[in-house]
VOPAGU-2260 file (C-alpha; in pm, 1 decimal, decimal comma):
REM VOPAGU-2260
SITE   aa  ch    i         X         Y         Z
SITE  LYS   A    0    7711,3   24495,2   -8817,6
SITE  ASP   A    1    7645,6   24433,6   -8450,5
SITE  THR   A    2    7369,6   24652,6   -8307,8
SITE  CYS   A    3    7452,9   24558,2   -7947,1
SITE  ILE   A    4    7727,5   24373,9   -7759,7
SITE  PRO   A    5    7639,1   24004,1   -7808,2
SITE  TRP   A    6    7649,7   23742,7   -7531,8
SITE  ILE   A    7    7947,7   23558,2   -7676,4
SITE  LEU   A    8    8010,9   23379,1   -7344,3
SITE  LEU   A    9    7643,3   23280,3   -7321,2
SITE  PRO   A   10    7543,4   23225,0   -7685,3
SITE  GLU   A   11    7210,6   23056,4   -7607,7
SITE  LEU   A   12    7106,0   23352,9   -7394,0
SITE  GLY   A   13    7125,4   23578,1   -7699,7
SITE  LYS   A   14    6829,0   23392,8   -7852,1
SITE  VAL   A   15    6593,1   23510,3   -7579,1
SITE  VAL   A   16    6760,7   23819,5   -7428,3
SITE  PRO   A   17    6910,7   24097,0   -7644,9
SITE  GLY   A   18    7280,6   24165,8   -7602,8
SITE  ILE   A   19    7402,3   24464,1   -7401,1
SITE  GLU   A   20    7220,0   24761,3   -7550,4
SITE  GLN   A   21    7340,2   25116,5   -7564,5
SITE  GLU   A   22    7130,6   25366,6   -7368,0
SITE  LYS   A   23    6969,5   25100,8   -7145,4
SITE  TYR   A   24    6952,3   25080,2   -6765,1
SITE  TYR   A   25    7023,8   24738,5   -6608,1
SITE  LEU   A   26    6976,4   24621,9   -6250,4
SITE  VAL   A   27    7127,9   24303,8   -6108,2
SITE  THR   A   28    6959,5   24197,3   -5785,1
SITE  ALA   A   29    6947,2   23888,4   -5565,2
SITE  ASN   A   30    6976,8   23790,3   -5201,2
SITE  SER   A   31    7310,9   23833,1   -5026,4
SITE  LYS   A   32    7600,2   23593,8   -5091,7
SITE  VAL   A   33    7449,6   23420,2   -5394,8
SITE  GLY   A   34    7676,8   23563,9   -5663,7
SITE  LYS   A   35    7528,3   23895,1   -5782,6
SITE  THR   A   36    7869,2   24050,9   -5837,5
SITE  LYS   A   37    8011,6   23739,6   -6002,9
SITE  LEU   A   38    7717,3   23727,0   -6244,6
SITE  ALA   A   39    7739,3   24100,9   -6316,5
SITE  ASP   A   40    8114,4   24077,9   -6377,2
SITE  PHE   A   41    8070,6   23779,7   -6610,8
SITE  MET   A   42    7792,5   23942,0   -6814,0
SITE  PHE   A   43    7890,4   24308,4   -6816,1
SITE  VAL   A   44    8272,5   24302,1   -6782,2
SITE  TYR   A   45    8419,7   23972,1   -6901,9
SITE  ASN   A   46    8168,3   23924,0   -7183,3
SITE  PRO   A   47    8218,8   24269,7   -7343,8
SITE  TYR   A   48    8595,1   24241,8   -7298,8
SITE  GLU   A   49    8604,9   23895,7   -7459,7
SITE  TYR   A   50    8392,4   24031,0   -7742,9
SITE  ILE   A   51    8641,9   24310,6   -7813,9
SITE  ARG   A   52    8940,4   24073,7   -7781,2
SITE  THR   A   53    8798,9   23814,6   -8018,4
SITE  THR   A   54    8627,4   24046,7   -8267,8
SITE  PRO   A   55    8903,3   24280,9   -8387,8
SITE  ASN   A   56    8698,7   24392,3   -8689,8
SITE  SER   A   57    8387,2   24478,6   -8489,2
SITE  ASN   A   58    8205,3   24801,2   -8568,6
SITE  LEU   A   59    8164,3   24857,0   -8191,9
SITE  LYS   A   60    8401,9   24978,0   -7922,1
SITE  VAL   A   61    8363,7   24933,4   -7548,2
SITE  LYS   A   62    8463,7   25138,5   -7244,8
SITE  ILE   A   63    8372,3   25021,0   -6895,5
SITE  PHE   A   64    8385,7   25224,7   -6574,9
SITE  TYR   A   65    8354,1   24999,1   -6271,7
SITE  PHE   A   66    8284,6   25174,5   -5940,3
SITE  SER   A   67    8376,2   24907,6   -5686,8
SITE  LEU   A   68    8236,0   25014,4   -5350,9
SITE  GLU   A   69    8290,1   24678,6   -5182,6
SITE  VAL   A   70    8639,3   24555,8   -5276,2
SITE  SER   A   71    8964,2   24714,8   -5392,4
SITE  LYS   A   72    9085,7   24750,2   -5748,1
SITE  GLU   A   73    9358,1   24495,2   -5677,3
SITE  GLU   A   74    9099,5   24241,1   -5562,3
SITE  LYS   A   75    8891,4   24294,3   -5878,4
SITE  LEU   A   76    9200,8   24229,5   -6091,3
SITE  ARG   A   77    9278,9   23914,6   -5893,3
SITE  GLN   A   78    8924,6   23794,8   -5960,1
SITE  TYR   A   79    8978,5   23855,2   -6331,2
SITE  ILE   A   80    9301,9   23651,0   -6329,3
SITE  SER   A   81    9116,6   23373,0   -6147,8
SITE  TYR   A   82    8855,5   23378,3   -6425,5
SITE  ARG   A   83    9124,2   23363,1   -6695,8
SITE  LEU   A   84    9304,8   23071,1   -6530,0
SITE  PHE   A   85    8984,6   22871,2   -6541,2
SITE  LYS   A   86    8888,7   22975,8   -6893,6
SITE  ASP   A   87    9232,1   22929,4   -7050,2
SITE  HIS   A   88    9373,8   22639,0   -6848,2
SITE  GLY   A   89    9081,8   22478,9   -6663,1
SITE  ILE   A   90    9241,0   22569,4   -6328,6
SITE  THR   A   91    8997,4   22647,1   -6050,1
SITE  ILE   A   92    9170,1   22858,4   -5787,9
SITE  SER   A   93    9039,9   23141,5   -5574,6
SITE  PRO   A   94    9208,5   23482,9   -5557,7
SITE  GLU   A   95    9283,0   23405,5   -5190,3
SITE  LYS   A   96    9468,8   23087,8   -5282,1
SITE  PHE   A   97    9692,0   23246,0   -5539,4
SITE  MET   A   98    9780,8   23503,0   -5276,6
SITE  SER   A   99    9882,5   23204,5   -5053,3
SITE  MET   A  100    9656,3   23319,0   -4770,6
SITE  PHE   A  101    9567,7   22972,6   -4637,0
SITE  GLN   A  102    9767,2   22792,3   -4372,3
SITE  ASP   A  103   10001,9   22523,7   -4507,1
SITE  TYR   A  104    9933,0   22629,3   -4865,4
SITE  ILE   A  105   10186,6   22786,8   -5101,2
SITE  LEU   A  106   10100,3   22864,8   -5461,4
SITE  ASP   A  107   10235,6   22611,1   -5707,7
SITE  ASP   A  108   10526,2   22742,7   -5918,4
SITE  LYS   A  109   10353,1   22640,0   -6242,9
SITE  ILE   A  110   10043,1   22841,8   -6156,1
SITE  GLU   A  111   10258,7   23136,0   -6050,5
SITE  LYS   A  112   10425,8   23135,2   -6393,1
SITE  LEU   A  113   10085,5   23125,9   -6564,0
SITE  ILE   A  114    9977,3   23426,7   -6358,1
SITE  ASP   A  115   10295,3   23614,1   -6451,9
SITE  ASN   A  116   10213,7   23554,3   -6817,8
SITE  TYR   A  117    9897,7   23763,9   -6782,2
SITE  GLU   A  118   10089,8   24084,0   -6716,1
SITE  GLU   A  119   10046,0   24219,6   -7069,6
SITE  GLU   A  120    9684,1   24116,8   -7083,3
SITE  ILE   A  121    9609,7   24298,0   -6758,0
SITE  ILE   A  122    9739,4   24613,7   -6925,7
SITE  GLU   A  123    9507,8   24548,9   -7220,2
SITE  PHE   A  124    9218,5   24473,6   -6982,4
SITE  GLU   A  125    9270,6   24800,7   -6795,4
SITE  SER   A  126    9271,1   24995,3   -7123,0
SITE  ILE   A  127    8904,8   24896,4   -7158,2
SITE  VAL   A  128    8796,3   24843,5   -6796,2
SITE  THR   A  129    8868,6   25128,7   -6554,9
SITE  ILE   A  130    8818,1   25018,4   -6194,1
SITE  ILE   A  131    8756,5   25303,3   -5948,3
SITE  ASP   A  132    8760,7   25215,3   -5578,0
SITE  ASN   A  133    8808,3   25559,4   -5421,3
SITE  ILE   A  134    8484,8   25735,6   -5523,2
SITE  ARG   A  135    8178,3   25638,4   -5321,8
SITE  ASN   A  136    7935,1   25931,5   -5323,9
SITE  PRO   A  137    7666,2   25966,3   -5595,1
SITE  PHE   A  138    7776,5   26307,1   -5724,9
SITE  GLY   A  139    8140,1   26197,4   -5731,5
SITE  ILE   A  140    8049,9   25901,4   -5953,7
SITE  TYR   A  141    7834,5   26123,3   -6175,4
SITE  LYS   A  142    8108,0   26388,1   -6204,3
SITE  TYR   A  143    8369,2   26126,7   -6301,0
SITE  VAL   A  144    8143,4   25999,6   -6579,0
SITE  ARG   A  145    8046,5   26352,4   -6683,2
SITE  ASP   A  146    8411,6   26453,5   -6716,9
SITE  TYR   A  147    8463,0   26157,0   -6950,1
SITE  ALA   A  148    8158,1   26255,4   -7155,3
SITE  TYR   A  149    8276,0   26615,0   -7182,0
SITE  SER   A  150    8623,0   26508,1   -7296,1
SITE  HIS   A  151    8485,8   26258,7   -7550,8
SITE  GLY   A  152    8205,6   26459,5   -7708,4
SITE  HIS   A  153    8019,0   26789,3   -7705,0
SITE  TYR   A  154    7673,6   26946,7   -7693,4
SITE  VAL   A  155    7519,8   27141,0   -7980,1
SITE  ASP   A  156    7229,2   27385,0   -7978,4
SITE  ILE   A  157    6929,2   27371,9   -8211,2
SITE  ASN   A  158    7136,0   27540,1   -8485,2
SITE  GLY   A  159    7415,6   27286,0   -8459,9
SITE  ASN   A  160    7657,0   27523,7   -8288,1
SITE  LYS   A  161    7904,6   27365,5   -8049,2
SITE  MET   A  162    7846,4   27465,3   -7686,2
SITE  ASP   A  163    8097,9   27530,4   -7407,7
SITE  HIS   A  164    8097,1   27256,0   -7142,0
SITE  ASN   A  165    8206,8   27504,2   -6878,5
SITE  ASP   A  166    7869,3   27678,0   -6903,2
SITE  PHE   A  167    7692,6   27366,3   -6772,0
SITE  SER   A  168    7896,4   27354,1   -6451,4
SITE  SER   A  169    7913,5   27730,9   -6404,0
SITE  HIS   A  170    7846,8   27866,0   -6054,4
SITE  ASN   A  171    7648,2   28143,5   -6221,9
SITE  ASP   A  172    7286,2   28024,7   -6223,6
SITE  ASP   A  173    7192,6   28238,6   -6523,8
SITE  ILE   A  174    7475,8   28101,1   -6739,4
SITE  ARG   A  175    7409,3   27743,4   -6632,3
SITE  ASN   A  176    7030,7   27762,0   -6684,1
SITE  LYS   A  177    7068,3   27930,1   -7022,9
SITE  ALA   A  178    7308,8   27656,0   -7136,1
SITE  LEU   A  179    7075,3   27379,2   -7018,5
SITE  LYS   A  180    6778,3   27533,7   -7200,1
SITE  SER   A  181    6979,7   27572,7   -7520,9
SITE  VAL   A  182    7096,2   27211,9   -7546,3
SITE  HIS   A  183    6971,2   27024,8   -7850,5
SITE  LYS   A  184    7174,3   26704,2   -7820,9
SITE  TYR   A  185    7505,7   26548,1   -7722,5
SITE  ILE   A  186    7736,4   26425,6   -7998,0
SITE  ALA   A  187    8000,8   26169,7   -7904,3
SITE  ASP   A  188    8338,9   26191,0   -8074,3
SITE  ASP   A  189    8305,4   25818,5   -8145,6
SITE  PRO   A  190    7937,7   25712,4   -8184,6
SITE  SER   A  191    8044,1   25346,4   -8206,0
SITE  GLU   A  192    8172,0   25345,4   -7847,6
SITE  HIS   A  193    7946,8   25176,2   -7590,1
SITE  VAL   A  194    8015,2   25313,6   -7241,0
SITE  LEU   A  195    7910,4   25091,5   -6948,5
SITE  ILE   A  196    7888,0   25230,9   -6593,5
SITE  ILE   A  197    7883,2   24960,3   -6324,3
SITE  THR   A  198    7824,0   25039,0   -5955,5
SITE  ASP   A  199    7864,7   24760,5   -5698,4
SITE  HIS   A  200    7662,1   24790,8   -5488,2
SITE  LEU   A  201    7407,3   25065,8   -5425,7
SITE  SER   A  202    7365,0   25013,4   -5051,9
SITE  LEU   A  203    7732,0   25105,6   -5007,2
SITE  LEU   A  204    7691,1   25450,4   -5160,7
SITE  GLN   A  205    7813,9   25725,2   -4931,1
SITE  PRO   A  206    7532,8   25980,5   -4879,9
SITE  GLU   A  207    7604,4   26344,5   -4954,4
SITE  LYS   A  208    7605,8   26588,1   -4663,7
SITE  GLY   A  209    7261,3   26605,8   -4506,0
SITE  GLU   A  210    7131,2   26298,8   -4693,6
SITE  ASP   A  211    7042,9   25951,3   -4572,3
SITE  LEU   A  212    7112,8   25630,3   -4767,7
SITE  TRP   A  213    6759,9   25616,2   -4913,7
SITE  SER   A  214    6795,0   25967,1   -5057,8
SITE  ALA   A  215    7143,2   25893,9   -5192,9
SITE  MET   A  216    7026,2   25580,1   -5372,6
SITE  PHE   A  217    6713,3   25748,7   -5506,6
SITE  LYS   A  218    6900,2   26052,8   -5637,7
SITE  PHE   A  219    7177,1   25840,4   -5789,7
SITE  SER   A  220    6927,7   25624,6   -5977,1
SITE  SER   A  221    6657,1   25873,2   -6075,9
SITE  ASP   A  222    6881,8   26172,3   -6147,3
SITE  TYR   A  223    7240,1   26070,3   -6219,2
SITE  CYS   A  224    7193,3   25730,0   -6385,0
SITE  LEU   A  225    6911,3   25859,1   -6603,9
SITE  SER   A  226    7126,8   26156,0   -6703,0
SITE  MET   A  227    7407,6   25918,0   -6804,1
SITE  ARG   A  228    7159,6   25718,8   -7011,4
SITE  ASP   A  229    6953,2   25998,9   -7164,2
SITE  ARG   A  230    7215,3   26270,9   -7216,7
SITE  TRP   A  231    7514,4   26066,5   -7328,5
SITE  ARG   A  232    7356,7   25731,9   -7429,1
SITE  TYR   A  233    7562,9   25548,8   -7167,7
SITE  THR   A  234    7455,9   25219,2   -7008,8
SITE  PRO   A  235    7421,9   25222,6   -6626,5
SITE  ILE   A  236    7443,8   24880,7   -6459,0
SITE  ASN   A  237    7365,0   24880,4   -6088,4
SITE  ILE   A  238    7395,4   24596,1   -5840,4
SITE  GLN   A  239    7151,1   24602,0   -5550,3
SITE  GLN   A  240    7079,0   24353,7   -5273,8
SITE  GLN   A  241    6739,8   24224,0   -5175,6
SITE  ALA   A  242    6622,6   24322,4   -4826,7
SITE  ALA   A  243    6710,8   24089,5   -4539,3
SITE  ASP   A  244    6343,9   24000,6   -4483,2
SITE  GLN   A  245    6326,4   23883,1   -4842,3
SITE  GLU   A  246    6580,7   23610,6   -4767,5
SITE  LYS   A  247    6376,9   23437,8   -4497,6
SITE  GLU   A  248    6259,7   23099,8   -4617,8
SITE  GLN   A  249    5885,8   23049,9   -4575,8
SITE  PHE   A  250    5682,7   22730,5   -4565,2
SITE  THR   A  251    5332,8   22605,3   -4637,8
SITE  PHE   A  252    5120,4   22454,7   -4361,7
SITE  LYS   A  253    5254,2   22116,1   -4479,2
SITE  GLY   A  254    5613,0   22228,3   -4423,7
SITE  ASP   A  255    5702,8   22265,0   -4793,1
SITE  SER   A  256    5927,4   22557,0   -4888,6
SITE  ILE   A  257    5759,1   22844,7   -5073,7
SITE  VAL   A  258    6022,4   22919,6   -5336,7
SITE  GLU   A  259    5829,9   23215,8   -5479,2
SITE  LYS   A  260    5857,7   23397,7   -5146,7
SITE  ILE   A  261    6236,5   23420,0   -5170,3
SITE  ARG   A  262    6257,7   23486,6   -5544,0
SITE  PRO   A  263    6409,4   23834,4   -5603,3
SITE  LYS   A  264    6148,9   24095,7   -5692,7
SITE  PRO   A  265    6126,2   24477,4   -5719,0
SITE  ASP   A  266    5939,3   24520,4   -5391,2
SITE  GLY   A  267    6215,2   24329,2   -5212,6
SITE  LEU   A  268    6494,9   24569,4   -5306,3
SITE  ALA   A  269    6704,1   24672,7   -5007,0
SITE  ASP   A  270    6721,2   25027,3   -4867,6
SITE  CYS   A  271    6541,7   25197,9   -5159,0
SITE  LYS   A  272    6269,1   25023,4   -5356,8
SITE  LEU   A  273    6213,6   25320,5   -5588,5
């Protein structure tokens, strides 16, 4: 049996890096405009989806929630079709081109027919990958994921008794605190399901009332993402840019580029290094 989602699109990688693990927190970071989102999509969306498509007898199931803060749901689906055209037919064409957005360029009829043929697969893709482009605040993302957890599992107390989810979100502090103290563990209806939560990207989070961006990013990561991981065994995957200063190329006194200075690193994370 598979103990994690293997890197079927990058088989050599699986020899040195474990596949996508349940209950693990991932961060994808790099300088701007170098392909963070494309890499994250390939590894954490297309790879798990291809695994499910091509391994019908797998002991694992996958559900992906993709909070796209930068582009629309329609654009993400166009990017997926662009990926499939290349993978299935060797056709390299950008989402902009198959929307005929360039002057003096109209999409070829043959390519248009190939795109039309993906209609059923898009339905299958969306049954596994839910793209959300209208929720941008940290609590809104957390609540969306929490609602899924509550409808696909339950808490039990130390005696194994099922607990009422409504108690955890009660406006009565006594009821809510008593429920939180009584929790023993969360039991998913389907323990074989791996739930991936992707947020692209953190600097575009919309702060809650009275918060700044730093506070929003810190709370989302240290409170909400850890709750998703620790309470429900979900897998948060966040995309975060490196700070602008990190992108400045630096040179030795001889004029040689210092590559290490622009290599992504934790202390170069933009807007919130913690």
